[in-house]
N, CA and C atoms as an extended XYZ file, in Angstrom:
435
Properties=species:S:1:pos:R:3:atomname:S:1:resname:S:1:resid:I:1 pbc="F F F"
N       -16.615        7.852      -10.235 N   UNK     1
C       -15.273        7.596       -9.768 CA  UNK     1
C       -14.401        7.292      -10.993 C   UNK     1
N       -13.253        7.906      -11.075 N   UNK     2
C       -12.372        7.752      -12.217 CA  UNK     2
C       -11.407        6.603      -11.995 C   UNK     2
N       -11.117        5.858      -13.074 N   UNK     3
C       -10.187        4.732      -12.990 CA  UNK     3
C        -8.809        5.220      -12.566 C   UNK     3
N        -8.373        6.380      -13.044 N   UNK     4
C        -7.054        6.893      -12.673 CA  UNK     4
C        -6.955        7.113      -11.162 C   UNK     4
N        -8.021        7.626      -10.544 N   UNK     5
C        -8.026        7.822       -9.093 CA  UNK     5
C        -7.892        6.498       -8.367 C   UNK     5
N        -8.549        5.470       -8.872 N   UNK     6
C        -8.476        4.158       -8.249 CA  UNK     6
C        -7.055        3.615       -8.372 C   UNK     6
N        -6.448        3.746       -9.546 N   UNK     7
C        -5.062        3.321       -9.728 CA  UNK     7
C        -4.152        4.109       -8.794 C   UNK     7
N        -4.429        5.390       -8.649 N   UNK     8
C        -3.612        6.232       -7.786 CA  UNK     8
C        -3.668        5.775       -6.341 C   UNK     8
N        -4.773        5.215       -5.922 N   UNK     9
C        -4.876        4.693       -4.564 CA  UNK     9
C        -4.144        3.374       -4.422 C   UNK     9
N        -4.320        2.484       -5.368 N   UNK    10
C        -3.767        1.141       -5.232 CA  UNK    10
C        -2.251        1.125       -5.293 C   UNK    10
N        -1.650        1.977       -6.106 N   UNK    11
C        -0.190        1.978       -6.215 CA  UNK    11
C         0.496        2.184       -4.869 C   UNK    11
N         0.093        3.188       -4.087 N   UNK    12
C         0.731        3.331       -2.782 CA  UNK    12
C         0.462        2.159       -1.854 C   UNK    12
N        -0.721        1.610       -1.918 N   UNK    13
C        -1.001        0.474       -1.059 CA  UNK    13
C        -0.106       -0.705       -1.394 C   UNK    13
N         0.306       -0.788       -2.626 N   UNK    14
C         1.190       -1.868       -3.038 CA  UNK    14
C         2.626       -1.635       -2.614 C   UNK    14
N         2.832       -0.597       -1.883 N   UNK    15
C         4.140       -0.311       -1.314 CA  UNK    15
C         4.714       -1.532       -0.615 C   UNK    15
N         3.887       -2.371       -0.126 N   UNK    16
C         4.327       -3.551        0.620 CA  UNK    16
C         5.241       -4.449       -0.206 C   UNK    16
N         5.173       -4.379       -1.506 N   UNK    17
C         6.023       -5.240       -2.322 CA  UNK    17
C         7.494       -4.866       -2.192 C   UNK    17
N         7.803       -3.768       -1.567 N   UNK    18
C         9.184       -3.331       -1.400 CA  UNK    18
C         9.903       -4.120       -0.338 C   UNK    18
N         9.159       -4.738        0.548 N   UNK    19
C         9.768       -5.269        1.752 CA  UNK    19
C         9.914       -6.784        1.701 C   UNK    19
N        11.064       -7.316        2.155 N   UNK    20
C        11.294       -8.748        2.156 CA  UNK    20
C        10.551       -9.451        3.282 C   UNK    20
N        10.909      -10.710        3.539 N   UNK    21
C        10.294      -11.528        4.576 CA  UNK    21
C        10.332      -10.870        5.938 C   UNK    21
N         9.710      -11.512        6.900 N   UNK    22
C         9.514      -10.847        8.173 CA  UNK    22
C         9.996      -11.672        9.349 C   UNK    22
N        10.077      -11.029       10.491 N   UNK    23
C        10.396      -11.651       11.755 CA  UNK    23
C         9.720      -10.832       12.826 C   UNK    23
N         9.774      -11.297       14.078 N   UNK    24
C         9.084      -10.581       15.145 CA  UNK    24
C        10.052       -9.987       16.153 C   UNK    24
N        11.361      -10.026       15.896 N   UNK    25
C        12.342       -9.601       16.874 CA  UNK    25
C        12.358       -8.094       17.113 C   UNK    25
N        12.175       -7.302       16.116 N   UNK    26
C        12.349       -5.861       16.259 CA  UNK    26
C        11.294       -5.109       15.450 C   UNK    26
N        11.163       -3.800       15.700 N   UNK    27
C        10.157       -3.007       14.978 CA  UNK    27
C        10.346       -3.023       13.452 C   UNK    27
N        11.600       -3.042       12.990 N   UNK    28
C        11.838       -3.080       11.547 CA  UNK    28
C        11.304       -4.350       10.909 C   UNK    28
N        11.502       -5.472       11.560 N   UNK    29
C        10.983       -6.740       11.047 CA  UNK    29
C         9.461       -6.771       11.085 C   UNK    29
N         8.885       -6.219       12.143 N   UNK    30
C         7.431       -6.168       12.250 CA  UNK    30
C         6.833       -5.267       11.162 C   UNK    30
N         7.522       -4.182       10.838 N   UNK    31
C         7.074       -3.302        9.756 CA  UNK    31
C         7.094       -4.060        8.433 C   UNK    31
N         8.141       -4.812        8.200 N   UNK    32
C         8.234       -5.622        6.987 CA  UNK    32
C         7.100       -6.639        6.905 C   UNK    32
N         6.754       -7.240        8.044 N   UNK    33
C         5.660       -8.215        8.074 CA  UNK    33
C         4.327       -7.551        7.725 C   UNK    33
N         4.082       -6.371        8.268 N   UNK    34
C         2.834       -5.657        7.974 CA  UNK    34
C         2.754       -5.307        6.492 C   UNK    34
N         3.857       -4.841        5.944 N   UNK    35
C         3.880       -4.479        4.529 CA  UNK    35
C         3.653       -5.705        3.651 C   UNK    35
N         4.240       -6.829        4.021 N   UNK    36
C         4.036       -8.070        3.273 CA  UNK    36
C         2.578       -8.509        3.336 C   UNK    36
N         1.960       -8.364        4.506 N   UNK    37
C         0.544       -8.709        4.651 CA  UNK    37
C        -0.330       -7.796        3.791 C   UNK    37
N         0.034       -6.525        3.700 N   UNK    38
C        -0.702       -5.584        2.858 CA  UNK    38
C        -0.607       -5.997        1.394 C   UNK    38
N         0.593       -6.317        0.954 N   UNK    39
C         0.786       -6.772       -0.423 CA  UNK    39
C        -0.050       -8.013       -0.706 C   UNK    39
N        -0.010       -8.964        0.197 N   UNK    40
C        -0.754      -10.205        0.006 CA  UNK    40
C        -2.257       -9.931       -0.061 C   UNK    40
N        -2.755       -9.072        0.802 N   UNK    41
C        -4.179       -8.740        0.787 CA  UNK    41
C        -4.619       -8.123       -0.522 C   UNK    41
N        -3.766       -7.274       -1.092 N   UNK    42
C        -4.102       -6.642       -2.376 CA  UNK    42
C        -3.993       -7.652       -3.510 C   UNK    42
N        -2.887       -8.393       -3.555 N   UNK    43
C        -2.699       -9.337       -4.662 CA  UNK    43
C        -3.749      -10.442       -4.649 C   UNK    43
N        -4.267      -10.784       -3.464 N   UNK    44
C        -5.306      -11.810       -3.370 CA  UNK    44
C        -6.707      -11.207       -3.358 C   UNK    44
N        -6.766       -9.899       -3.583 N   UNK    45
C        -8.045       -9.194       -3.696 CA  UNK    45
C        -8.897       -9.387       -2.449 C   UNK    45
N        -8.286       -9.132       -1.283 N   UNK    46
C        -8.967       -9.275        0.005 CA  UNK    46
C        -9.035       -7.915        0.706 C   UNK    46
N       -10.049       -7.122        0.383 N   UNK    47
C       -10.127       -5.773        0.935 CA  UNK    47
C       -10.198       -5.735        2.465 C   UNK    47
N       -10.809       -6.722        3.097 N   UNK    48
C       -10.871       -6.727        4.563 CA  UNK    48
C        -9.475       -6.832        5.163 C   UNK    48
N        -8.633       -7.663        4.572 N   UNK    49
C        -7.257       -7.793        5.056 CA  UNK    49
C        -6.500       -6.482        4.902 C   UNK    49
N        -6.701       -5.811        3.788 N   UNK    50
C        -6.038       -4.532        3.550 CA  UNK    50
C        -6.522       -3.492        4.552 C   UNK    50
N        -7.817       -3.428        4.768 N   UNK    51
C        -8.372       -2.419        5.671 CA  UNK    51
C        -7.888       -2.615        7.101 C   UNK    51
N        -7.623       -3.833        7.510 N   UNK    52
C        -7.107       -4.090        8.860 CA  UNK    52
C        -5.720       -3.486        9.047 C   UNK    52
N        -5.010       -3.231        7.960 N   UNK    53
C        -3.666       -2.679        8.034 CA  UNK    53
C        -3.637       -1.153        7.943 C   UNK    53
N        -4.775       -0.543        7.669 N   UNK    54
C        -4.831        0.918        7.603 CA  UNK    54
C        -5.116        1.480        8.997 C   UNK    54
N        -4.355        2.481        9.370 N   UNK    55
C        -4.535        3.162       10.653 CA  UNK    55
C        -5.915        3.815       10.691 C   UNK    55
N        -6.477        3.939       11.868 N   UNK    56
C        -7.787        4.579       12.025 CA  UNK    56
C        -7.791        5.996       11.453 C   UNK    56
N        -6.653        6.694       11.548 N   UNK    57
C        -6.541        8.056       11.034 CA  UNK    57
C        -5.883        8.110        9.663 C   UNK    57
N        -5.940        7.026        8.908 N   UNK    58
C        -5.329        6.948        7.583 CA  UNK    58
C        -5.803        8.100        6.697 C   UNK    58
N        -4.845        8.678        5.971 N   UNK    59
C        -5.175        9.724        5.006 CA  UNK    59
C        -4.102        9.762        3.925 C   UNK    59
N        -4.419       10.449        2.845 N   UNK    60
C        -3.463       10.616        1.754 CA  UNK    60
C        -3.330       12.094        1.425 C   UNK    60
N        -2.281       12.409        0.701 N   UNK    61
C        -2.077       13.791        0.265 CA  UNK    61
C        -3.115       14.201       -0.782 C   UNK    61
N        -3.871       13.235       -1.288 N   UNK    62
C        -4.900       13.513       -2.288 CA  UNK    62
C        -6.304       13.548       -1.678 C   UNK    62
N        -6.369       13.626       -0.343 N   UNK    63
C        -7.641       13.821        0.330 CA  UNK    63
C        -8.451       12.565        0.611 C   UNK    63
N        -7.870       11.404        0.459 N   UNK    64
C        -8.604       10.183        0.759 CA  UNK    64
C        -8.468        9.832        2.241 C   UNK    64
N        -9.530        9.271        2.799 N   UNK    65
C        -9.482        8.749        4.157 CA  UNK    65
C        -9.761        7.237        4.079 C   UNK    65
N        -9.908        6.594        5.224 N   UNK    66
C       -10.151        5.138        5.248 CA  UNK    66
C       -11.356        4.747        4.398 C   UNK    66
N       -12.461        5.450        4.586 N   UNK    67
C       -13.703        5.105        3.892 CA  UNK    67
C       -13.557        5.245        2.374 C   UNK    67
N       -13.031        6.359        1.919 N   UNK    68
C       -12.905        6.559        0.467 CA  UNK    68
C       -11.847        5.617       -0.119 C   UNK    68
N       -10.804        5.300        0.644 N   UNK    69
C        -9.810        4.331        0.174 CA  UNK    69
C       -10.455        2.964       -0.011 C   UNK    69
N       -11.293        2.579        0.922 N   UNK    70
C       -11.989        1.294        0.828 CA  UNK    70
C       -12.893        1.254       -0.396 C   UNK    70
N       -13.653        2.305       -0.615 N   UNK    71
C       -14.556        2.361       -1.758 CA  UNK    71
C       -13.793        2.278       -3.079 C   UNK    71
N       -12.687        3.006       -3.184 N   UNK    72
C       -11.928        2.994       -4.432 CA  UNK    72
C       -11.232        1.650       -4.656 C   UNK    72
N       -10.776        1.023       -3.592 N   UNK    73
C       -10.156       -0.287       -3.718 CA  UNK    73
C       -11.187       -1.302       -4.215 C   UNK    73
N       -12.387       -1.285       -3.670 N   UNK    74
C       -13.435       -2.198       -4.123 CA  UNK    74
C       -13.758       -1.983       -5.598 C   UNK    74
N       -13.814       -0.718       -6.002 N   UNK    75
C       -14.095       -0.413       -7.408 CA  UNK    75
C       -13.007       -0.963       -8.317 C   UNK    75
N       -11.760       -0.837       -7.905 N   UNK    76
C       -10.660       -1.361       -8.714 CA  UNK    76
C       -10.714       -2.884       -8.794 C   UNK    76
N       -10.999       -3.537       -7.686 N   UNK    77
C       -11.096       -4.995       -7.680 CA  UNK    77
C       -12.242       -5.471       -8.561 C   UNK    77
N       -13.327       -4.715       -8.619 N   UNK    78
C       -14.444       -5.081       -9.492 CA  UNK    78
C       -14.107       -4.870      -10.965 C   UNK    78
N       -13.347       -3.825      -11.245 N   UNK    79
C       -13.039       -3.492      -12.638 CA  UNK    79
C       -11.991       -4.419      -13.238 C   UNK    79
N       -10.958       -4.782      -12.481 N   UNK    80
C        -9.847       -5.561      -13.015 CA  UNK    80
C        -9.726       -6.918      -12.344 C   UNK    80
N        -9.713       -7.952      -13.155 N   UNK    81
C        -9.542       -9.323      -12.662 CA  UNK    81
C        -8.096       -9.555      -12.211 C   UNK    81
N        -7.154       -9.005      -12.955 N   UNK    82
C        -5.728       -9.184      -12.665 CA  UNK    82
C        -5.074       -7.828      -12.406 C   UNK    82
N        -4.259       -7.789      -11.359 N   UNK    83
C        -3.522       -6.581      -11.022 CA  UNK    83
C        -2.049       -6.944      -10.947 C   UNK    83
N        -1.220       -6.252      -11.745 N   UNK    84
C         0.221       -6.491      -11.744 CA  UNK    84
C         0.960       -5.359      -11.064 C   UNK    84
N         2.100       -5.707      -10.442 N   UNK    85
C         2.868       -4.721       -9.688 CA  UNK    85
C         4.346       -4.866      -10.006 C   UNK    85
N         5.021       -3.722      -10.165 N   UNK    86
C         6.468       -3.678      -10.333 CA  UNK    86
C         6.989       -2.563       -9.442 C   UNK    86
N         7.895       -2.910       -8.519 N   UNK    87
C         8.443       -1.936       -7.582 CA  UNK    87
C         9.944       -1.829       -7.810 C   UNK    87
N        10.452       -0.590       -7.955 N   UNK    88
C        11.888       -0.366       -8.153 CA  UNK    88
C        12.370        0.762       -7.244 C   UNK    88
N        13.671        0.767       -6.983 N   UNK    89
C        14.320        1.815       -6.176 CA  UNK    89
C        13.666        2.016       -4.814 C   UNK    89
N        13.378        0.932       -4.132 N   UNK    90
C        12.738        1.076       -2.832 CA  UNK    90
C        13.738        1.474       -1.749 C   UNK    90
N        13.248        2.216       -0.782 N   UNK    91
C        14.016        2.622        0.392 CA  UNK    91
C        13.059        2.651        1.570 C   UNK    91
N        13.358        1.854        2.608 N   UNK    92
C        12.510        1.791        3.791 CA  UNK    92
C        13.360        1.901        5.037 C   UNK    92
N        12.788        2.458        6.087 N   UNK    93
C        13.498        2.525        7.352 CA  UNK    93
C        12.638        3.080        8.455 C   UNK    93
N        13.114        2.883        9.676 N   UNK    94
C        12.421        3.407       10.843 CA  UNK    94
C        12.760        4.882       11.007 C   UNK    94
N        11.813        5.644       11.507 N   UNK    95
C        12.014        7.063       11.765 CA  UNK    95
C        13.023        7.214       12.903 C   UNK    95
N        14.012        8.059       12.713 N   UNK    96
C        15.047        8.252       13.731 CA  UNK    96
C        14.562        9.094       14.910 C   UNK    96
N        13.532        9.891       14.713 N   UNK    97
C        13.028       10.748       15.772 CA  UNK    97
C        11.895       10.137       16.578 C   UNK    97
N        11.166        9.201       15.993 N   UNK    98
C        10.024        8.582       16.656 CA  UNK    98
C        10.169        7.069       16.553 C   UNK    98
N        10.251        6.391       17.685 N   UNK    99
C        10.449        4.942       17.706 CA  UNK    99
C         9.268        4.185       17.100 C   UNK    99
N         8.113        4.822       17.031 N   UNK   100
C         6.906        4.147       16.585 CA  UNK   100
C         6.472        4.530       15.166 C   UNK   100
N         7.414        5.020       14.368 N   UNK   101
C         7.098        5.389       12.978 CA  UNK   101
C         8.096        4.775       12.020 C   UNK   101
N         7.619        4.444       10.832 N   UNK   102
C         8.470        3.949        9.762 CA  UNK   102
C         8.078        4.622        8.465 C   UNK   102
N         9.025        4.699        7.525 N   UNK   103
C         8.782        5.364        6.247 CA  UNK   103
C         9.319        4.495        5.113 C   UNK   103
N         8.636        4.551        3.979 N   UNK   104
C         9.094        3.863        2.768 CA  UNK   104
C         8.842        4.763        1.567 C   UNK   104
N         9.689        4.609        0.552 N   UNK   105
C         9.481        5.314       -0.716 CA  UNK   105
C         9.997        4.427       -1.846 C   UNK   105
N         9.402        4.569       -3.025 N   UNK   106
C         9.812        3.766       -4.185 CA  UNK   106
C         9.065        4.231       -5.428 C   UNK   106
N         9.484        3.701       -6.554 N   UNK   107
C         8.736        3.809       -7.801 CA  UNK   107
C         7.859        2.566       -7.874 C   UNK   107
N         6.562        2.754       -8.109 N   UNK   108
C         5.631        1.637       -8.174 CA  UNK   108
C         4.911        1.681       -9.510 C   UNK   108
N         5.034        0.600      -10.261 N   UNK   109
C         4.281        0.443      -11.498 CA  UNK   109
C         3.130       -0.500      -11.232 C   UNK   109
N         1.967       -0.158      -11.744 N   UNK   110
C         0.783       -0.995      -11.519 CA  UNK   110
C         0.006       -1.124      -12.819 C   UNK   110
N        -0.497       -2.331      -13.071 N   UNK   111
C        -1.304       -2.553      -14.261 CA  UNK   111
C        -2.557       -3.311      -13.872 C   UNK   111
N        -3.596       -3.136      -14.667 N   UNK   112
C        -4.854       -3.830      -14.442 CA  UNK   112
C        -5.339       -4.438      -15.736 C   UNK   112
N        -5.913       -5.644      -15.629 N   UNK   113
C        -6.380       -6.344      -16.818 CA  UNK   113
C        -7.537       -7.263      -16.473 C   UNK   113
N        -8.386       -7.500      -17.451 N   UNK   114
C        -9.433       -8.511      -17.313 CA  UNK   114
C        -8.899       -9.868      -17.750 C   UNK   114
N        -7.943       -9.852      -18.684 N   UNK   115
C        -7.317      -11.081      -19.159 CA  UNK   115
C        -5.828      -11.014      -18.910 C   UNK   115
N        -5.056      -11.562      -19.838 N   UNK   116
C        -3.605      -11.596      -19.683 CA  UNK   116
C        -2.921      -10.297      -20.084 C   UNK   116
N        -3.509       -9.546      -20.998 N   UNK   117
C        -2.886       -8.325      -21.504 CA  UNK   117
C        -3.403       -7.123      -20.703 C   UNK   117
N        -2.491       -6.342      -20.096 N   UNK   118
C        -2.929       -5.179      -19.310 CA  UNK   118
C        -3.713       -4.179      -20.143 C   UNK   118
N        -4.783       -3.662      -19.569 N   UNK   119
C        -5.597       -2.644      -20.210 CA  UNK   119
C        -5.160       -1.250      -19.770 C   UNK   119
N        -4.498       -1.191      -18.619 N   UNK   120
C        -4.110        0.091      -18.039 CA  UNK   120
C        -2.831       -0.110      -17.241 C   UNK   120
N        -1.925        0.856      -17.328 N   UNK   121
C        -0.686        0.801      -16.545 CA  UNK   121
C        -0.275        2.221      -16.168 C   UNK   121
N         0.238        2.373      -14.956 N   UNK   122
C         0.671        3.673      -14.435 CA  UNK   122
C         1.945        3.484      -13.624 C   UNK   122
N         2.769        4.534      -13.560 N   UNK   123
C         3.979        4.538      -12.746 CA  UNK   123
C         3.891        5.703      -11.765 C   UNK   123
N         4.195        5.443      -10.495 N   UNK   124
C         4.085        6.449       -9.447 CA  UNK   124
C         5.341        6.485       -8.598 C   UNK   124
N         5.642        7.643       -8.040 N   UNK   125
C         6.639        7.807       -6.981 CA  UNK   125
C         5.830        7.868       -5.693 C   UNK   125
N         6.044        6.901       -4.790 N   UNK   126
C         5.194        6.737       -3.621 CA  UNK   126
C         6.004        6.901       -2.341 C   UNK   126
N         5.424        7.596       -1.354 N   UNK   127
C         6.000        7.727       -0.015 CA  UNK   127
C         4.916        7.376        0.997 C   UNK   127
N         5.287        6.582        2.008 N   UNK   128
C         4.320        6.206        3.030 CA  UNK   128
C         4.902        6.393        4.422 C   UNK   128
N         4.004        6.559        5.378 N   UNK   129
C         4.360        6.601        6.791 CA  UNK   129
C         3.532        5.541        7.503 C   UNK   129
N         4.218        4.732        8.293 N   UNK   130
C         3.574        3.692        9.092 CA  UNK   130
C         3.659        4.091       10.554 C   UNK   130
N         2.611        3.784       11.321 N   UNK   131
C         2.535        4.090       12.748 CA  UNK   131
C         2.390        2.778       13.524 C   UNK   131
N         3.185        2.615       14.561 N   UNK   132
C         3.066        1.458       15.427 CA  UNK   132
C         1.868        1.675       16.347 C   UNK   132
N         0.883        0.795       16.272 N   UNK   133
C        -0.322        0.879       17.096 CA  UNK   133
C        -0.359       -0.368       17.975 C   UNK   133
N         0.057       -0.225       19.219 N   UNK   134
C         0.217       -1.393       20.079 CA  UNK   134
C         1.412       -2.184       19.579 C   UNK   134
N         1.156       -3.410       19.135 N   UNK   135
C         2.226       -4.252       18.594 CA  UNK   135
C         2.193       -4.326       17.070 C   UNK   135
N         1.224       -3.652       16.452 N   UNK   136
C         1.008       -3.764       15.013 CA  UNK   136
C         1.327       -2.472       14.279 C   UNK   136
N         1.959       -2.598       13.118 N   UNK   137
C         2.188       -1.450       12.247 CA  UNK   137
C         0.933       -1.209       11.424 C   UNK   137
N         0.541        0.053       11.336 N   UNK   138
C        -0.621        0.467       10.540 CA  UNK   138
C        -0.199        1.560        9.575 C   UNK   138
N        -0.689        1.490        8.353 N   UNK   139
C        -0.405        2.493        7.342 CA  UNK   139
C        -1.154        3.776        7.698 C   UNK   139
N        -0.406        4.821        8.042 N   UNK   140
C        -0.990        6.073        8.534 CA  UNK   140
C        -1.190        7.088        7.416 C   UNK   140
N        -0.206        7.230        6.542 N   UNK   141
C        -0.243        8.309        5.561 CA  UNK   141
C         0.473        7.861        4.295 C   UNK   141
N         0.012        8.357        3.160 N   UNK   142
C         0.734        8.122        1.913 CA  UNK   142
C         0.546        9.273        0.948 C   UNK   142
N         1.542        9.443        0.124 N   UNK   143
C         1.494       10.442       -0.932 CA  UNK   143
C         2.118        9.833       -2.179 C   UNK   143
N         1.737       10.341       -3.330 N   UNK   144
C         2.269        9.838       -4.593 CA  UNK   144
C         2.178       10.904       -5.665 C   UNK   144
N         3.053       10.735       -6.627 N   UNK   145
C         3.070       11.630       -7.805 CA  UNK   145
C         3.017       10.791       -9.042 C   UNK   145
């Protein structure tokens, strides 16, 4: 497994850093809450929390599914003690055609380090699709360049 592939997976998952605090009044607020929970799970290195936020049919434009995403996330957490995130130019919103879908896009910078100085850093353009499953938003699809 290549470190670049692992970084490529984690950057989109960190999409959650784009979204502010949450509320339960409307689907947009609930989407923000799910994204915040995803960010927290990654920053606290809690793969189970992250996996709970992935839709059962989760996939990426790079051919990853739930299982391979989980494996690559674990590998990244084992390799790097510290993971840094920088998100710029974020844009999020609910899908106008489907009440149960949301989309986000942004530039995501991610770094990994064993100590204080990053050993690796990458910048990605990330797009995600979230699906409302019952009352919970789940990350359904993501792509990145």
